[in-house]
GUVEX-990925 format. One record per residue (C-alpha): y, x, z. Coordinates in pm, whole numbers, plus 50000, padded with zeros to 5 digits. Last residue first. Layout:
residues N
    yy    xx    zz
     Y     X     Z
...
This chain:
residues 924
    yy    xx    zz
 43647 52172 39312
 43939 51913 39294
 43716 51597 39463
 43634 51854 39726
 43968 51934 39800
 44054 51576 39805
 43778 51543 40060
 43879 51803 40310
 44234 51664 40318
 44065 51327 40398
 43900 51512 40697
 44181 51691 40828
 44366 51372 40837
 44114 51171 41027
 44089 51458 41283
 44443 51421 41330
 44427 51068 41347
 44162 51088 41632
 44305 51330 41835
 44673 51140 41826
 44415 50810 41927
 44250 51015 42216
 44570 51107 42358
 44810 50798 42335
 44487 50561 42446
 44371 50796 42740
 44078 50965 42731
 43772 50816 42882
 43670 51080 43120
 43279 51102 43163
 43187 51337 43487
 43020 51657 43362
 42669 51660 43412
 42592 51849 43111
 42423 51547 42974
 42786 51361 43037
 42929 51597 42816
 42667 51618 42524
 42693 51218 42493
 43047 51256 42466
 43052 51489 42199
 42798 51335 42003
 43001 50985 42024
 43335 51165 41888
 43152 51296 41628
 42930 51023 41542
 43297 50838 41516
 43440 51101 41296
 43158 51094 41059
 43187 50756 41011
 43537 50752 40866
 43798 50578 41139
 43893 50189 41132
 43644 50130 41380
 43803 50381 41653
 44151 50182 41573
 44002 49875 41672
 43830 50001 41979
 44150 50176 42080
 44321 49836 42040
 44070 49660 42232
 44102 49917 42486
 44441 49900 42540
 44482 49497 42581
 44164 49552 42811
 44393 49790 43016
 44667 49588 43002
 44467 49266 43127
 44346 49521 43398
 44674 49690 43521
 44799 49314 43543
 44547 49146 43746
 44558 49484 43985
 44893 49409 44006
 44842 49062 44086
 44627 49149 44368
 44826 49414 44539
 45107 49139 44537
 44926 48875 44696
 44758 49112 44952
 45105 49233 45036
 45246 48876 45027
 44979 48802 45305
 45046 49095 45496
 45386 49043 45514
 45356 48680 45600
 45145 48791 45875
 45405 49028 46006
 45690 48809 45979
 45483 48505 46140
 45447 48759 46450
 45841 48902 46451
 45915 48509 46475
 45666 48402 46706
 45829 48727 46940
 46192 48630 46859
 46105 48262 46919
 46005 48387 47279
 46270 48608 47316
 46541 48346 47235
 46369 48061 47450
 46373 48327 47773
 46740 48388 47667
 46798 48014 47671
 46598 47962 47999
 46777 48240 48163
 47136 48137 48065
 47042 47767 48166
 46943 47908 48476
 47294 48095 48549
 47511 47825 48433
 47304 47566 48708
 47374 47808 48937
 47734 47893 48867
 47766 47477 48890
 47612 47450 49185
 47797 47690 49350
 48132 47555 49256
 47972 47219 49395
 47848 47293 49749
 48198 47429 49742
 48367 47133 49661
 48132 46913 49866
 48170 47155 50152
 48563 47113 50141
 48572 46754 50088
 48351 46691 50370
 48495 46914 50653
 48843 46718 50538
 48636 46401 50619
 48561 46542 50934
 48925 46672 50974
 49074 46299 50880
 48807 46134 51060
 48874 46297 51387
 49268 46240 51334
 49196 45892 51308
 49017 45891 51620
 49283 46055 51779
 49546 45806 51652
 49343 45511 51758
 49316 45662 52089
 49692 45686 52109
 49748 45400 52036
 49478 45207 52265
 49668 45429 52547
 50010 45314 52457
 49888 45010 52439
 49734 44954 52774
 49985 45128 52928
 50263 44846 52792
 50054 44560 52887
 49979 44698 53222
 50346 44740 53252
 50412 44419 53132
 50122 44281 53387
 50268 44455 53692
 50633 44352 53635
 50509 43992 53609
 50362 44040 53940
 50643 44150 54105
 50880 43915 53915
 50683 43628 54045
 50697 43761 54408
 51059 43768 54408
 51075 43462 54251
 50964 43289 54624
 51232 43407 54840
 51217 43219 55155
 50831 43196 55119
 50638 42851 55157
 50599 42844 54768
 50531 43215 54748
 50234 43142 54948
 50111 42882 54772
 50105 43127 54408
 49949 43411 54612
 49564 43292 54487
 49774 43259 54141
 49915 43605 54135
 49603 43759 54248
 49402 43604 54007
 49634 43729 53745
 49650 44077 53875
 49262 44109 53876
 49224 43890 53556
 49451 44190 53382
 49248 44444 53530
 48965 44349 53388
 49082 44307 53040
 49175 44637 53054
 48890 44810 53180
 48719 44592 52899
 48909 44687 52644
 48869 45056 52734
 48497 45052 52702
 48492 44846 52406
 48723 45136 52258
 48538 45415 52376
 48193 45230 52288
 48387 45188 51917
 48471 45539 51908
 48117 45697 52010
 47978 45471 51738
 48218 45534 51508
 48147 45930 51556
 47787 45867 51548
 47809 45716 51225
 48079 45993 51077
 47826 46293 51173
 47542 46073 51000
 47743 46035 50680
 47829 46382 50707
 47463 46486 50714
 47358 46239 50456
 47621 46346 50247
 47499 46705 50277
 47117 46573 50248
 47242 46416 49901
 47386 46708 49795
 47107 46959 49852
 46875 46680 49701
 47060 46679 49366
 47073 47005 49358
 46734 47047 49411
 46635 46812 49140
 46907 46972 48927
 46703 47298 48962
 46378 47154 48884
 46497 46977 48534
 46610 47329 48463
 46284 47458 48560
 46119 47187 48349
 46303 47265 48050
 46485 46916 47935
 46835 47120 47948
 46699 47355 47690
 46667 47070 47434
 47000 46922 47532
 47189 47267 47511
 47036 47310 47169
 46730 47514 47036
 46732 47765 46763
 46560 47669 46483
 46252 47846 46326
 46193 47626 46039
 46444 47807 45853
 46230 48137 45927
 45904 48019 45778
 46056 47900 45458
 46261 48234 45420
 45952 48419 45445
 45751 48222 45166
 46046 48250 44915
 46016 47965 44698
 46355 47830 44808
 46508 47588 45026
 46862 47612 45109
 46914 47725 45469
 46861 47581 45785
 47119 47626 46025
 47104 47937 46286
 47354 47879 46592
 47702 47927 46557
 47748 47559 46761
 47561 47744 47047
 47869 47888 47199
 48058 47586 47151
 47748 47400 47338
 47790 47611 47632
 48136 47530 47720
 48044 47178 47678
 47757 47245 47910
 48058 47385 48137
 48258 47048 48125
 47961 46856 48136
 47817 47007 48464
 48206 46951 48562
 48199 46612 48528
 47848 46550 48674
 47998 46714 49007
 48294 46502 48968
 48093 46171 48927
 47888 46252 49277
 47715 45927 49330
 47683 45985 49681
 48015 45987 49705
 48050 45634 49672
 47745 45514 49848
 47928 45727 50119
 48255 45492 50083
 48048 45207 50159
 47846 45301 50415
 48174 45371 50573
 48327 44996 50519
 47981 44865 50675
 48056 45078 50955
 48347 44913 51093
 48641 45133 51263
 48864 45057 50979
 48991 45314 50726
 49372 45169 50644
 49502 45489 50768
 49294 45733 50557
 49578 45724 50302
 49850 45773 50531
 49653 46024 50688
 49614 46228 50339
 50003 46191 50296
 50077 46397 50637
 49818 46643 50477
 49965 46700 50170
 50311 46753 50383
 50195 46988 50637
 50033 47146 50339
 50336 47168 50200
 50563 47287 50497
 50264 47573 50527
 50328 47734 50177
 50171 48107 50235
 49919 47956 50493
 49790 47660 50303
 49799 47863 49989
 49559 48109 50135
 49327 47832 50231
 49310 47697 49926
 49244 47999 49749
 48957 48059 49918
 48689 48017 49705
 48878 48154 49448
 48851 48506 49595
 49189 48647 49723
 49337 49018 49608
 49640 49123 49827
 49944 49172 49578
 50106 49364 49354
 50372 49271 49090
 50541 49495 48832
 50820 49446 48639
 50853 49750 48331
 51146 49939 48188
 51023 50233 47991
 51108 50598 47993
 51193 50834 47700
 51495 51092 47793
 51372 51395 47965
 51029 51385 47918
 50826 51506 48257
 50554 51759 48174
 50199 51588 48201
 50035 51843 47916
 49990 51587 47719
 50368 51481 47759
 50522 51300 48023
 50742 50930 48063
 50951 50823 48276
 50902 50485 48448
 51197 50264 48550
 51128 49993 48772
 51173 49620 48850
 50954 49508 49127
 50627 49657 49282
 50619 49997 49415
 50299 50183 49313
 50149 50473 49539
 49791 50290 49554
 49778 50263 49218
 49836 50624 49140
 50027 50653 48831
 49995 50799 48484
 50267 50831 48297
 50247 50842 47856
 50427 51036 47595
 50445 51013 47188
 50110 50989 47074
 50072 50935 46696
 49902 50647 46630
 50105 50517 46300
 50333 50270 46477
 50437 50572 46720
 50244 50579 47049
 50305 50467 47404
 50096 50543 47646
 50089 50386 48014
 49787 50479 48275
 49741 50338 48614
 49521 50517 48879
 49248 50418 49108
 49099 50577 49357
 49293 50449 49664
 49315 50109 49501
 48916 50051 49512
 48811 49723 49434
 49117 49622 49186
 49066 49239 49123
 49313 49057 48894
 49420 49318 48662
 49662 49148 48491
 49879 49281 48155
 50187 49058 48139
 50260 48829 47911
 50491 48944 47586
 50849 48984 47539
 50915 49310 47413
 51218 49510 47387
 51287 49854 47175
 51549 50072 47264
 51602 50390 47094
 51261 50381 46902
 51312 50114 46635
 51146 50022 46312
 51065 49667 46373
 50843 49721 46739
 50486 49741 46704
 50313 49407 46944
 50207 49521 47301
 49833 49633 47390
 49667 49572 47700
 49309 49673 47886
 49300 49951 47661
 49040 50114 47887
 48964 49908 48214
 48822 50092 48499
 48797 49884 48778
 48400 49805 48798
 48335 50193 48692
 48542 50325 48982
 48869 50453 48869
 49081 50397 48535
 49314 50144 48431
 49505 50132 48080
 49761 49970 47923
 49862 50050 47576
 50207 50079 47428
 50375 50013 47070
 50643 50212 46850
 50770 50166 46484
 50993 50408 46359
 51330 50570 46309
 51230 50930 46456
 51393 51089 46777
 51140 50914 47005
 51120 50705 47312
 51474 50698 47339
 51440 50371 47596
 51162 50113 47648
 51171 49751 47724
 50994 49484 47919
 50588 49550 47967
 50471 49341 48213
 50221 49448 48476
 50018 49263 48728
 49826 49389 49019
 49598 49220 49223
 49437 49409 49494
 49117 49479 49724
 49131 49648 50032
 48923 49945 50136
 48955 50161 50453
 48930 50519 50507
 48877 50751 50175
 48912 51108 50235
 49024 51345 49974
 49099 51714 49998
 49194 51895 49695
 49370 51706 49464
 49593 51525 49696
 49597 51796 49948
 49683 52098 49748
 49519 52384 49819
 49260 52354 49529
 49573 52423 49316
 49591 52823 49301
 49225 52844 49366
 49149 52609 49098
 49365 52827 48843
 49166 53152 49009
 48834 52987 48860
 48598 53139 49142
 48311 53361 49024
 48364 53662 49244
 48084 53904 49218
 47960 54090 49468
 47927 53980 49843
 47617 53999 49978
 47766 54238 50260
 47459 54487 50388
 47358 54459 50747
 47567 54389 51078
 47835 54697 51061
 47902 54599 50709
 47982 54233 50849
 47864 53973 50666
 48080 53694 50530
 48118 53358 50742
 47914 53127 50535
 48109 52754 50525
 47900 52429 50443
 47956 52311 50097
 47609 52126 50030
 47690 51932 50351
 47723 52022 50738
 47641 51807 51005
 47261 51904 50984
 47280 52242 51098
 46959 52401 51035
 47035 52608 50737
 47323 52767 50895
 47114 52877 51187
 46861 52985 50927
 47148 53189 50746
 47298 53317 51095
 46937 53456 51233
 46871 53635 50883
 47197 53796 50933
 47094 53917 51276
 46770 54022 51254
 46814 54364 51183
 46909 54601 50869
 46919 54316 50675
 46760 54333 50310
 46972 54088 50093
 46806 53928 49798
 47101 53764 49640
 47328 53620 49891
 47521 53299 49841
 47885 53309 50015
 48130 53002 50040
 48442 53210 50157
 48698 53093 50367
 49080 53145 50332
 49288 52988 50636
 49662 52886 50650
 49550 52551 50817
 49219 52582 50941
 49219 52353 51216
 49412 52098 51017
 49116 52117 50781
 48849 52023 51030
 48643 52200 51239
 48276 52182 51128
 48063 51922 51352
 47825 52058 51630
 47484 51871 51629
 47273 52187 51547
 47452 52522 51633
 47756 52744 51426
 48007 52732 51692
 48306 52487 51706
 48540 52534 51988
 48530 52918 51958
 48635 52899 51588
 48366 53093 51435
 48393 53448 51315
 48544 53632 50989
 48774 53322 50864
 48992 53514 50647
 49380 53473 50717
 49415 53764 50928
 49350 54038 50696
 49322 53915 50333
 49366 54232 50176
 49175 54458 50393
 48887 54197 50542
 48789 54076 50132
 48824 54442 50041
 48616 54549 50273
 48370 54254 50206
 48325 54387 49832
 48274 54713 49941
 47976 54631 50175
 47842 54445 49846
 47882 54767 49645
 47688 54977 49920
 47412 54703 50000
 47324 54724 49653
 47150 54394 49539
 47373 54292 49267
 47388 53936 49102
 47603 53767 49436
 47798 53501 49373
 48105 53413 49563
 48295 53090 49625
 48618 53097 49777
 48767 52803 49966
 49160 52792 49997
 49251 52614 50359
 49557 52378 50403
 49891 52553 50388
 50023 52407 50083
 50238 52510 49767
 50228 52898 49809
 49955 52893 50042
 49685 53071 49814
 49934 53259 49589
 49952 53606 49691
 49605 53669 49872
 49462 53521 49593
 49609 53796 49321
 49515 54077 49585
 49154 53928 49553
 49182 53927 49193
 49284 54294 49193
 49014 54364 49381
 48792 54221 49161
 48924 54420 48878
 49164 54337 48554
 49448 54139 48646
 49792 54172 48526
 49855 53823 48675
 49865 53682 48310
 49543 53882 48248
 49382 53653 48555
 49465 53332 48380
 49351 53470 48040
 49049 53546 48221
 49037 53166 48314
 49082 53063 48042
 48794 53245 47873
 48547 53144 48137
 48467 53307 48447
 48179 53156 48617
 48132 52811 48742
 47831 52792 49026
 48083 52630 49258
 48416 52531 49122
 48527 52335 49409
 48783 52049 49478
 48640 51917 49788
 48532 51589 49872
 48630 51541 50262
 48387 51455 50549
 48210 51808 50565
 48530 51971 50685
 48541 51744 51002
 48828 51507 51057
 49169 51578 51154
 49277 51590 50763
 49449 51217 50760
 49511 51152 50436
 49748 51304 50242
 50116 51234 50151
 50312 51502 49956
 50449 51253 49660
 50412 50899 49876
 50744 50967 50092
 50921 50993 49748
 50828 50578 49692
 50663 50590 49332
 50826 50343 49105
 51200 50490 49155
 51438 50239 49314
 51601 50469 49580
 51619 50707 49323
 51864 50531 49123
 51808 50388 48789
 51790 50016 48915
 52073 50055 49122
 52281 50236 48851
 52228 49922 48651
 52310 49720 48900
 52670 49893 48921
 52731 49833 48584
 52645 49475 48582
 52861 49410 48857
 52766 49408 49240
 52993 49193 49482
 53109 49219 49809
 53500 49106 49773
 53587 49415 49883
 53309 49624 49677
 53389 49462 49390
 53752 49538 49413
 53674 49906 49475
 53486 49884 49135
 53200 50182 49071
 52933 49961 49261
 52661 50190 49344
 52695 50317 49705
 52919 50022 49853
 52703 49758 49707
 52374 49955 49874
 52587 49935 50196
 52658 49584 50100
 52293 49496 50093
 52204 49644 50458
 52472 49411 50598
 52304 49087 50439
 52004 49201 50567
 51623 49376 50365
 51346 49230 50482
 51170 49346 50825
 50873 49614 50775
 50683 49623 51142
 50791 49278 51170
 50753 49154 50827
 50412 49325 50764
 50425 49423 50445
 50200 49288 50134
 50510 49138 49982
 50607 49479 49868
 50995 49442 49810
 51197 49454 49486
 51128 49100 49347
 51172 48858 49642
 51352 49096 49873
 51578 49259 49666
 51688 49000 49472
 51741 48761 49763
 51988 49034 49894
 52144 49078 49559
 52188 48701 49522
 52364 48694 49919
 52575 49022 49861
 52700 48799 49529
 52584 48933 49211
 52814 49004 48902
 52928 48890 48572
 53222 48714 48559
 53476 49032 48642
 53402 49167 48328
 53173 49494 48308
 53239 49824 48175
 53389 49978 48449
 53534 50354 48379
 53461 50630 48662
 53576 50982 48546
 53665 51096 48221
 53666 50898 47878
 53484 51035 47577
 53679 50791 47293
 53426 50520 47477
 53434 50304 47091
 53452 50619 46878
 53149 50823 47032
 52944 50488 47068
 52997 50456 46670
 52915 50804 46596
 52570 50773 46774
 52502 50439 46639
 52538 50579 46305
 52345 50875 46357
 52049 50700 46441
 51706 50857 46550
 51852 51224 46590
 51977 51183 46964
 51941 51526 47072
 52078 51647 46798
 52357 51434 46732
 52502 51526 47084
 52418 51897 46999
 52629 51828 46647
 52902 51687 46838
 52952 52045 47008
 53041 52045 47381
 53371 52181 47428
 53401 52535 47609
 53653 52690 47369
 53358 52930 47295
 53105 52633 47219
 52937 52475 47493
 52524 52446 47546
 52528 52411 47951
 52740 52079 47885
 52493 51924 47677
 52208 52007 47882
 52361 51870 48204
 52389 51568 48026
 52060 51563 47997
 51954 51653 48333
 52213 51331 48434
 52040 51125 48233
 51720 51237 48389
 51868 51245 48753
 51956 50874 48665
 51607 50777 48598
 51435 50954 48905
 51299 51292 48962
 50915 51352 48987
 50871 51741 48948
 51272 51767 49097
 51168 51594 49446
 50795 51806 49442
 50980 52109 49473
 50764 52400 49274
 51016 52492 49016
 51327 52524 49245
 51110 52761 49520
 50976 52911 49213
 51336 53013 49114
 51453 53072 49484
 51208 53335 49549
 51194 53501 49241
 51575 53532 49272
 51566 53642 49556
 51372 53939 49523
 51488 54049 49215
 51844 54061 49420
 51648 54257 49678
 51543 54526 49434
 51919 54632 49293
 52009 54634 48957
 51796 54353 48823
 51553 54369 48541
 51429 54052 48330
 51132 53979 48160
 51086 53609 47986
 50673 53584 47985
 50517 53297 47783
 50221 53116 47871
 49938 52889 47678
 49680 52933 47985
 49833 52849 48314
 49996 52506 48130
 50293 52353 47937
 50482 52758 47958
 50643 52935 48144
 50627 53266 48362
 50947 53436 48451
 50906 53823 48584
 51163 53960 48771
 51142 54354 48796
 51343 54569 49045
 51045 54612 49236
 50837 54692 49000
 51050 55018 48908
 50961 55159 49228
 51224 55375 49401
 51557 55523 49263
 51612 55462 48902
 51688 55802 48658
 51358 55786 48453
 51424 55399 48404
 51719 55390 48240
 51604 55064 48039
 51723 55179 47731
 51478 55492 47790
 51199 55257 47922
 51217 55025 47626
 51209 55311 47383
 50931 55496 47598
 50680 55155 47538
 50523 55060 47831
 50778 54852 47992
 50683 54656 48324
 50525 54312 48366
 50541 54156 48746
 50223 54151 48958
 50325 54487 49143
 50654 54364 49260
 50801 54067 49146
 50728 53755 48971
 50812 53365 48935
 50588 53158 48861
 50507 52802 48646
 50818 52750 48497
 50824 52446 48325
 51014 52236 48569
 51282 52492 48538
 51381 52429 48197
 51509 52729 48012
 51885 52818 47865
 52020 53051 47648
 52394 53109 47607
 52608 53328 47394
 52909 53434 47531
 52915 53735 47295
 52818 54004 47593
 52489 53742 47686
 52497 53449 47894
 52109 53324 48073
 52075 52991 48205
 51782 52843 48416
 51818 52474 48412
 51760 52157 48606
 51881 52308 48957
 52165 52048 49027
 52431 52354 49063
 52326 52514 48718
 52105 52820 48780
 52253 53154 48655
 52147 53521 48482
 52408 53697 48325
 52298 53908 48074
 52254 54288 47939
 52040 54290 47634
 51733 54521 47620
 51520 54561 47278
 51193 54662 47185
 51116 54357 46963
 50752 54289 47138
 50848 54412 47477
 51181 54229 47525
 51406 54292 47784
 51682 54114 47988
 51888 54371 48203
 52045 54162 48462
 52368 54053 48616
 52353 53800 48902
 52497 53410 48888
 52748 53234 49107
 52511 52950 49088
 52204 53154 49159
 52435 53334 49444
 52513 53016 49606
 52158 52900 49680
 52059 52556 49479
 51893 52291 49710
 51683 52032 49526
 51587 51803 49876
 51258 51892 50052
 51002 51698 50107
 50834 51878 50372
 50443 51933 50305
 50128 51793 50440
 50269 51471 50513
 50023 51262 50667
 50057 50889 50629
 50352 50680 50734
 50199 50355 50608
 50350 50047 50412
 50549 50205 50137
 50313 50152 49896
 49970 50014 50008
């Protein structure tokens, strides 16, 4: 719940504060290894801490966004010039002291891999150290990394002011470059405002909100409805007046208690109206539980990759010793919580292991945890220490590779650690001492980039204490300066978390018409009805060009979101803040309420309406009599339960619409398979309802509803009997008392005649009778009202019981029908499959038979043609063929009938040859 709990703050949220020395600037020598150039510059930071900029002797200014700075170093981790020319230009030979202590290396880039270096050399060592410390402090400031809309606009204006010409004026081309989407609109804006200075009100006197209206807006729209009104009371008009005094530019409006359009806009873009409250930026969970109860950002069993090696070399790291030195320098720069290092050992040399252990002891010093804490010995049943008790400590998770201890101490420690039932797979192993045995510290395989960020509480140690389901809706209203192209844009909304909470592309807006400066959407909000675990859920809003090109996005933890009208600044793929692109949204967040208890919650949230409704029902029940016959009549009406049948029919109608797409009979064809398939029609809902399982389910529902009605009817009957008995008893007591008074009055009538004042006695009895009648009437009215209230409560109980039972029956009916339909479909599919296989076999047989018949027919035709041609050959050729065939058969060779074509060709050749021989004989 955003802002509902103070939480635990691991870091101190400090506002951005630029020291005077950084504002005034310092003289440096800027050098570049690639170009071998050295330039004298004056290095400065603007008063708001947005940019680092430097000016050379020609008054040319370059600047760097401080949020892009990854590190600022001085000392041995800086870059130093290697070339002789650079060293000569920097006059390195005449410097007193170590050159690296004067170096200032600024590491910048979108991530820890794609980085660049800016190299400066100061003239004094203390100046370089001051600049390194101050720049890193500004770059790692949480408020600067999560600045609001107002600061982003101020940052854009600061960039323009820093890039002035020689006359100290802002070039118009720089403005066009920043807003290059529509040059005409920029020109019109510059002409209309005439570049005024100071505060100028741009609103008319009629456009304003009063103090009461502003208070109502903040309490109804901007306030989290889940907050307790006692612990977190709503805003009062006096507090709203302070906001008006802060944001309203018009003095008359402040005096009249009015906020103009411009003042209201300034309130919406202010830091006080940011989508994430500042106290959530450094808030973590309770860090006093044992270490084994947290999720730990670990790179266990991972090894140096290309990216990790590049990270190491960006620190100037080449050996394991230098890795340890870099960790010692950076371990607690952003958080005091413990850093856990994972060591893998693949060398059996005790000498090398001891050397590695000595590196850790000498470099980490007191920060290294070498002994167990006094309150947490490594014994069974004793929990591990908490992260809070390990603040500022470096822990080593060590796996030994075949060590050979000199005594039993190391083996004993390992066995104790293995038997510790309260520790998990990330249990802390203390490093072995070289004096007690060979240290099993050989290879450091912890990725450095994870080591630098593992201490951050929001990423490394996460603990979920309690779960409250929430409902959330998000409406996209507009966008501002989304891209510098004149294209259409659209947005997508995703939810990431548990599998039940994850919804990819849950919502997508329409594409704006070639407008990326200030597109406006008027669409329904995206609703996430139930978020099971908000503490692990994140909301992502992404903006794309109409062609699908990514523009920017923002990922926000759901548990930290403020409801209301908010500006959300976008970021690039590397999660770096974009200055101008932003979206304007309306967010609603509330606790999730199941539909079953919606009526109860509505009654609690609006008790006046609920009381009025109950009074209306009580008037309707006032006509109820105490006669049992009418109650039985009402009970019979309830037993018919027409509402249940209506709700059943409504749900069945939905299934019927779904069933309307079932298979329809196709046109009859000669295809056997198609005829079989068309005969297999899907069962209708009415046919499914005739199944025995569904009928039994209906009978069970009817019996449950009948039992419930009988149960309430019995309660009503007993209550009516009880009421009748009380009424008869009361009436009997009243008549008895009245008879006694009348008898006493009659008995004393004679005495009143003899008394001196007979009217006095008569008036006494009349007063007693009047008191008795009044008292009896009042008690009778109270009894009747009590009986009506009891009947009303009983009827309400019956109504809610029947309503809940009807809903359950509807769910069960749908589930039963679905199960029956699935079973029917499965059976039909199985039957269709069997029929298909059967018809497939039959068709195959028929096709084989037809194929054989055609082959036989064709063979007969060919044989007949062959025989005809064979008979037309000369007689000697026929005899020759027959003798050849007979000879082959006798030799045991398989008789092979020559093909019609080949045999015919051979015979033709033989025939032609014989004809030639005959002609030659004739010539001879």
